[in-house]
Residue frames relative to the residue before (quaternion, step in Angstrom):
aa qw qx qy qz dx dy dz
X 1.0000 0.0000 0.0000 0.0000 0.00 0.00 0.00
X 0.1506 -0.7499 0.6388 0.0834 3.52 -1.17 0.70
X 0.2067 -0.7803 0.5776 0.1215 3.57 -0.92 0.88
X 0.2212 -0.7413 0.6242 0.1088 3.51 -1.23 0.66
X 0.3691 -0.7360 0.5179 0.2321 3.58 -0.70 1.02
X 0.6549 -0.4951 0.3912 0.4159 3.56 -1.28 0.31
X 0.6387 0.5368 -0.3246 0.4457 3.59 0.99 -0.85
X 0.6651 0.4908 -0.3027 0.4745 3.59 0.96 -0.86
X 0.6526 0.5158 -0.3172 0.4555 3.59 0.93 -0.86
X 0.6427 0.5234 -0.3198 0.4590 3.59 0.98 -0.84
X 0.6874 0.4721 -0.2865 0.4717 3.60 0.86 -0.94
X 0.6394 0.5201 -0.3287 0.4611 3.59 0.97 -0.79
X 0.6308 0.5279 -0.3314 0.4621 3.57 0.99 -0.81
X 0.6306 0.5254 -0.3223 0.4717 3.60 1.01 -0.83
X 0.6869 0.4846 -0.2819 0.4625 3.58 0.87 -0.95
X 0.6460 0.5224 -0.3213 0.4546 3.58 0.97 -0.79
X 0.6412 0.5340 -0.3243 0.4456 3.59 1.06 -0.70
X 0.6556 0.5004 -0.3177 0.4678 3.61 1.18 -0.40
X 0.5708 0.5936 -0.3797 0.4216 3.59 1.26 -0.20
X 0.4758 -0.6898 0.4738 0.2707 3.56 -1.06 0.75
X 0.6974 0.4446 -0.2609 0.4980 3.58 1.19 -0.48
X 0.3092 -0.7627 0.5345 0.1925 3.62 -0.61 1.06
X 0.7801 0.3899 -0.2517 0.4196 3.55 -1.30 0.31
X 0.3899 0.7306 -0.4812 0.2874 3.58 1.14 0.47
X 0.2896 -0.7031 0.6230 0.1834 3.51 -1.32 0.54
X 0.3639 -0.6243 0.6086 0.3276 3.52 -1.33 0.11
X 0.1709 -0.7678 0.6096 0.0979 3.56 -0.88 0.95
X 0.1175 -0.7503 0.6491 0.0436 3.55 -0.92 1.05
X 0.0848 0.8158 -0.5635 0.0990 3.58 -0.75 1.02
X 0.3467 -0.6860 0.6007 0.2198 3.50 -1.39 0.31
X 0.0241 -0.7837 0.6207 0.0071 3.54 -1.05 0.82
X 0.5627 -0.5866 0.4423 0.3789 3.59 -1.12 0.53
X 0.6040 0.5754 -0.4195 0.3581 3.55 -1.12 0.65
X 0.5795 0.5480 -0.4619 0.3881 3.52 -1.31 -0.09
X 0.6548 -0.5602 0.3446 0.3723 3.55 -1.19 0.43
X 0.7102 0.4107 -0.2686 0.5047 3.62 1.21 -0.30
X 0.6869 -0.5117 0.2759 0.4361 3.62 1.23 -0.03
X 0.7827 0.1120 -0.0658 0.6087 3.58 1.12 -0.66
X 0.1522 -0.7774 0.6043 0.0852 3.56 -1.14 0.68
X 0.4271 -0.6608 0.5546 0.2709 3.53 -1.23 0.62
X 0.0446 -0.7726 0.6317 0.0450 3.53 -1.19 0.60
X 0.0453 -0.7753 0.6299 0.0107 3.56 -1.17 0.69
X 0.2251 0.7622 -0.5917 0.1352 3.52 -1.11 0.66
X 0.5405 -0.6030 0.4683 0.3535 3.54 -1.24 0.35
X 0.0450 -0.7929 0.6072 -0.0261 3.54 -1.06 0.82
X 0.3470 -0.7503 0.5300 0.1891 3.56 -0.97 0.87
X 0.7359 0.4234 -0.2179 0.4813 3.59 1.20 -0.47
X 0.2269 -0.7239 0.6359 0.1414 3.52 -1.12 0.81
X 0.2773 -0.7809 0.5440 0.1315 3.58 -0.70 1.13
X 0.6661 -0.5402 0.3421 0.3840 3.56 -1.22 0.47
X 0.7329 0.4048 -0.2509 0.4859 3.64 1.04 -0.60
X 0.4534 0.6996 -0.4434 0.3290 3.61 1.25 0.17
X 0.2249 -0.6839 0.6722 0.1729 3.49 -1.26 0.65
X 0.2194 -0.7816 0.5716 0.1197 3.57 -1.01 0.75
X 0.0913 -0.7699 0.6316 0.0113 3.54 -1.00 0.97
X 0.0960 -0.8310 0.5479 -0.0065 3.57 -0.84 0.96
X 0.0917 0.7516 -0.6507 0.0574 3.51 -1.22 0.71
X 0.8688 0.0100 -0.0231 0.4946 3.55 -0.85 0.96
X 0.7160 -0.4502 0.2533 0.4696 3.57 1.07 0.71
X 0.6049 0.5220 -0.3552 0.4853 3.58 1.29 -0.01
X 0.1693 -0.7976 0.5743 0.0728 3.57 -0.87 0.97
X 0.1406 -0.7816 0.6066 0.0365 3.54 -0.90 1.06
X 0.2116 -0.7777 0.5844 0.0940 3.55 -0.88 1.03
X 0.0022 0.7635 -0.6458 0.0053 3.55 -1.11 0.78
X 0.3690 -0.7319 0.5271 0.2244 3.58 -0.75 1.03
X 0.6789 -0.5305 0.3310 0.3849 3.57 -1.21 0.56
X 0.6404 0.5321 -0.3295 0.4453 3.59 0.98 -0.78
X 0.6901 0.4638 -0.2738 0.4834 3.59 0.94 -0.86
X 0.6124 0.5940 -0.3502 0.3866 3.56 1.03 -0.78
X 0.6008 0.5710 -0.3724 0.4176 3.60 1.05 -0.62
X 0.7107 0.4111 -0.2455 0.5153 3.61 1.18 -0.52
X 0.7324 0.4361 -0.2127 0.4777 3.59 1.26 -0.38
X 0.3882 0.7416 -0.4800 0.2626 3.60 1.21 -0.05
X 0.8065 0.2186 -0.1996 0.5117 3.56 -0.74 1.10
X 0.4909 0.6837 -0.4207 0.3385 3.60 1.26 -0.04
X 0.2438 -0.7419 0.6088 0.1395 3.53 -1.34 0.41
X 0.2348 -0.7338 0.6223 0.1383 3.56 -1.00 0.92
X 0.0072 0.7990 -0.5989 0.0534 3.56 -0.77 1.06
X 0.2237 -0.7203 0.6308 0.1822 3.53 -1.34 0.24
X 0.0271 -0.8292 0.5569 -0.0394 3.56 -0.58 1.15
X 0.1791 -0.7411 0.6381 0.1071 3.51 -1.31 0.58
X 0.0855 0.7754 -0.6227 0.0607 3.55 -1.05 0.79
X 0.6941 -0.4433 0.3390 0.4547 3.56 -1.26 -0.04
X 0.6651 0.5044 -0.2970 0.4636 3.59 1.23 -0.39
X 0.7392 -0.3374 0.2236 0.5383 3.58 1.24 -0.18
X 0.3319 -0.7194 0.5689 0.2206 3.52 -1.30 -0.25
X 0.2686 0.7693 -0.5543 0.1694 3.53 -1.20 0.47
X 0.6227 -0.5269 0.4278 0.3893 3.49 -1.37 0.06
X 0.0833 -0.7688 0.6322 0.0481 3.54 -1.14 0.72
X 0.2293 -0.7302 0.6256 0.1511 3.52 -1.26 0.56
X 0.1557 -0.7546 0.6325 0.0788 3.55 -0.72 1.10
X 0.0371 -0.8460 0.5279 -0.0658 3.52 -0.29 1.33
X 0.3097 -0.7831 0.5069 0.1839 3.62 -0.42 1.15
X 0.6125 0.5640 -0.3429 0.4351 3.60 1.24 -0.26
X 0.5905 0.5814 -0.3641 0.4251 3.59 1.23 -0.32
X 0.1734 -0.7864 0.5858 0.0915 3.58 -0.78 1.03
X 0.7704 0.0910 -0.0757 0.6264 3.56 1.29 -0.27
X 0.0347 -0.8009 0.5978 -0.0035 3.57 -0.95 0.88
X 0.4904 -0.6013 0.5338 0.3360 3.51 -1.27 0.42
X 0.6304 -0.5720 0.3757 0.3666 3.58 -1.08 0.63
X 0.6205 0.5484 -0.3436 0.4429 3.58 1.14 -0.53
X 0.4325 -0.7273 0.4368 0.3054 3.59 1.23 -0.42
X 0.6026 0.5895 -0.3524 0.4064 3.59 1.25 0.01
X 0.7612 0.3066 -0.1601 0.5486 3.58 1.21 -0.35
X 0.0343 0.8072 -0.5856 0.0654 3.57 -1.02 0.82
X 0.1756 -0.7311 0.6374 0.1685 3.51 -1.39 0.07
X 0.3407 -0.7307 0.5559 0.2023 3.54 -1.20 0.58
X 0.6890 -0.4801 0.3512 0.4141 3.54 -1.29 0.28
X 0.7879 0.3542 -0.1589 0.4780 3.58 0.93 -0.90
X 0.7943 0.1921 -0.0974 0.5681 3.60 1.18 -0.24
X 0.2476 -0.8035 0.5290 0.1146 3.56 -0.55 1.18
X 0.4043 -0.7261 0.4782 0.2840 3.61 1.19 -0.18
X 0.5624 -0.5665 0.4730 0.3729 3.55 -1.23 -0.58
X 0.1755 -0.8296 0.5234 0.0842 3.55 0.18 1.29
X 0.1605 -0.7469 0.6399 0.0835 3.50 -1.22 0.72
X 0.6375 -0.5428 0.3595 0.4119 3.61 -1.09 0.56
X 0.3019 -0.7348 0.5859 0.1605 3.52 -1.12 0.81
X 0.4990 -0.6643 0.4714 0.2957 3.57 -1.06 0.71
X 0.7986 0.2095 -0.0792 0.5586 3.58 1.14 -0.62
X 0.2828 -0.7942 0.5161 0.1514 3.59 -0.15 1.28
X 0.6257 0.5471 -0.3405 0.4395 3.62 1.11 -0.53
X 0.5774 0.6205 -0.3670 0.3832 3.58 1.23 -0.26
X 0.5622 0.6231 -0.3855 0.3836 3.63 1.23 -0.21
X 0.0289 -0.7686 0.6388 0.0180 3.54 -1.11 0.77
X 0.3525 -0.7093 0.5673 0.2252 3.56 -1.15 0.61
X 0.2231 -0.7524 0.6081 0.1201 3.54 -1.04 0.83
X 0.2397 -0.7775 0.5628 0.1460 3.59 -0.83 0.91
X 0.3682 -0.7080 0.5615 0.2188 3.53 -1.15 0.70
X 0.3830 -0.7245 0.5268 0.2257 3.60 -0.90 0.88
């Protein structure tokens, strides 16, 4: 299961209203790469595939394919604002190590295909409770 916060649902609804094509979904996916081995990806998609799981909050629908879901189970999509900026974040309980940018991670059982990082100081370790 993936949860979507109220803040994320509100922002997604705003963004969807600016699109010219009605009926779009937000697709959340995992792809190989990034300095920790896996990277998060998000984008609007008009098609729901047969292996997609759908998660909904406040009228916003998020699609996740079966392959990505194995790395995202239990994750939360949020939208945060701070003095440093604003944007979507994924809080992923499966990540044991993440890059400081928050876009790249690795899991306990799968390191993915890491690529060089521009900033070695950007790495942070995540501890499991």
